[in-house]
C-alpha positions as CSV (number, residue, x, y, z in Angstrom):
1,M,0.1,0.1,0.2
2,K,1.1,3.3,-1.1
3,Q,0.8,6.7,0.9
4,K,-0.6,9.6,-0.7
5,H,2.4,11.7,0.5
6,E,6.1,10.6,1.7
7,E,6.4,11.6,5.6
8,Y,9.4,12.6,6.9
9,L,11.2,9.8,9.0
10,P,14.0,10.7,11.5
11,K,17.4,9.6,10.1
12,N,18.6,8.8,13.9
13,A,17.5,8.6,17.4
14,I,18.5,12.5,18.1
15,E,16.0,13.6,15.1
16,A,13.4,11.7,16.5
17,Q,14.1,13.2,20.3
18,G,13.7,16.5,18.2
19,M,10.5,15.7,16.6
20,L,9.4,14.6,19.9
21,I,10.6,17.7,21.6
22,K,9.0,20.0,18.9
23,A,5.9,18.5,18.9
24,F,5.8,19.0,22.8
25,Y,6.5,22.6,22.3
26,E,4.0,23.2,19.5
27,K,1.4,21.7,21.6
28,F,2.1,23.1,25.0
29,G,4.3,26.4,24.0
30,K,6.4,28.1,26.9
31,K,5.0,26.3,29.6
32,A,6.5,23.2,28.3
33,L,10.1,24.8,28.4
34,P,11.0,24.0,31.8
35,I,10.2,20.5,31.5
36,I,12.1,20.0,28.5
37,A,14.7,21.8,30.1
38,E,14.6,19.4,33.2
39,I,14.6,16.0,31.1
40,C,17.2,17.2,28.8
41,K,19.6,18.2,31.6
42,K,19.0,14.7,33.2
43,Q,20.1,13.3,29.7
44,G,22.9,15.5,29.8
45,R,24.1,14.6,33.4
46,A,23.7,10.9,32.2
47,L,25.9,11.5,29.1
48,G,28.2,13.4,31.2
49,L,28.8,10.3,33.9
50,K,29.7,8.2,31.1
51,I,32.1,10.1,29.3
52,R,33.6,10.7,32.6
53,Q,34.6,7.1,32.7
54,K,35.8,7.0,29.2
55,V,38.1,9.8,29.1
56,P,41.6,9.9,31.2
57,D,41.2,13.1,32.8
58,N,38.3,15.6,33.1
59,R,40.1,18.8,31.6
60,L,37.7,20.7,29.3
61,S,40.0,20.3,26.5
62,T,40.0,16.4,27.0
63,V,36.1,16.6,27.0
64,A,35.5,18.9,24.3
65,N,37.5,16.7,21.7
66,A,35.9,13.9,22.9
67,F,32.6,15.6,22.7
68,S,33.7,16.9,19.0
69,K,34.3,13.6,17.6
70,S,30.7,12.9,18.0
71,Y,29.5,15.2,15.1
72,N,29.9,15.1,11.2
73,P,32.8,17.3,10.7
74,E,31.0,18.7,7.7
75,D,28.2,20.3,10.2
76,I,30.5,22.0,12.8
77,N,33.4,23.9,13.1
78,V,35.6,24.0,16.2
79,V,37.0,27.3,16.8
80,E,38.7,27.0,20.1
81,I,39.5,23.9,22.5
82,S,41.4,24.6,25.7
83,D,41.5,24.0,29.3
84,T,39.2,27.1,29.9
85,K,37.3,27.6,26.8
86,F,35.6,25.3,24.1
87,Q,33.8,27.3,21.2
88,I,32.3,25.5,18.4
89,Q,29.9,26.5,15.7
90,G,27.3,24.5,13.6
91,T,25.4,25.0,10.5
92,K,22.7,22.2,11.3
93,C,20.8,21.7,14.4
94,P,21.0,17.8,15.1
95,F,17.4,17.8,16.6
96,G,16.1,19.9,13.8
97,L,15.2,22.9,15.8
98,E,15.8,25.4,13.1
99,N,13.6,28.0,13.0
100,T,11.6,27.0,16.1
101,S,12.7,29.5,19.0
102,R,15.7,30.4,21.0
103,A,14.0,29.5,24.1
104,L,13.7,25.9,22.7
105,C,17.4,25.7,21.9
106,E,18.2,26.9,25.3
107,A,16.0,24.1,27.2
108,V,17.4,21.4,24.7
109,M,21.1,22.7,25.2
110,E,20.6,21.7,28.9
111,I,21.7,18.2,27.7
112,D,25.0,19.8,26.5
113,A,25.5,22.2,29.5
114,E,24.9,19.6,31.9
115,Y,27.3,17.0,29.9
116,F,30.2,19.5,30.4
117,R,28.9,20.5,33.9
118,T,29.0,16.6,34.9
119,A,32.3,15.6,32.9
120,V,34.3,18.7,33.7
121,S,33.2,20.7,36.3
122,E,29.8,22.6,38.1
123,D,31.5,25.8,37.3
124,L,31.3,25.6,33.5
125,K,28.9,27.9,31.9
126,L,27.5,28.0,28.5
127,K,27.1,31.1,26.4
128,I,24.8,30.9,23.2
129,I,25.7,33.3,20.9
130,K,23.5,32.3,18.0
131,T,21.5,29.3,17.1
132,V,19.7,28.3,13.7
133,A,16.3,27.6,16.1
134,A,16.2,31.4,16.3
135,G,16.8,31.9,12.4
136,D,20.3,32.6,12.7
137,K,22.4,31.3,9.8
138,N,24.6,29.0,12.3
139,C,24.9,28.3,15.8
140,D,27.8,29.6,17.6
141,T,28.2,28.4,21.5
142,I,30.9,28.8,24.1
143,Y,31.8,26.8,27.1
144,F,33.9,28.7,29.5
145,F,35.2,28.7,33.0
């Protein structure tokens, strides 16, 4: 049986998670953001605990190098990796949040923020300079002390 139109199917689990997050946000609006952020933060903590066991030390440069290897090099540009700063730019959101909202990006980015806080230090901060979720041409994020 053939469908009348092709439905979009996710390419991987992260895209599927993004589809679920977007659907939840579209249905419940801004009041969904704290729930999305809370769950994403838990995911980030779980991932941070895993990577902490795999890397030889908890320096930002070590964890950032491991993190960077999980992305397609065509989609990201690592601007700087040091023990005090990690800056990365991306042209594509792995969750497919392009042109949704900055607030949704910030909620979902709790995954990465908590990943780094757990694997490196609770003192690490995240600054989202640009995001494709807000319609910017690329994402630009900095993790720093």
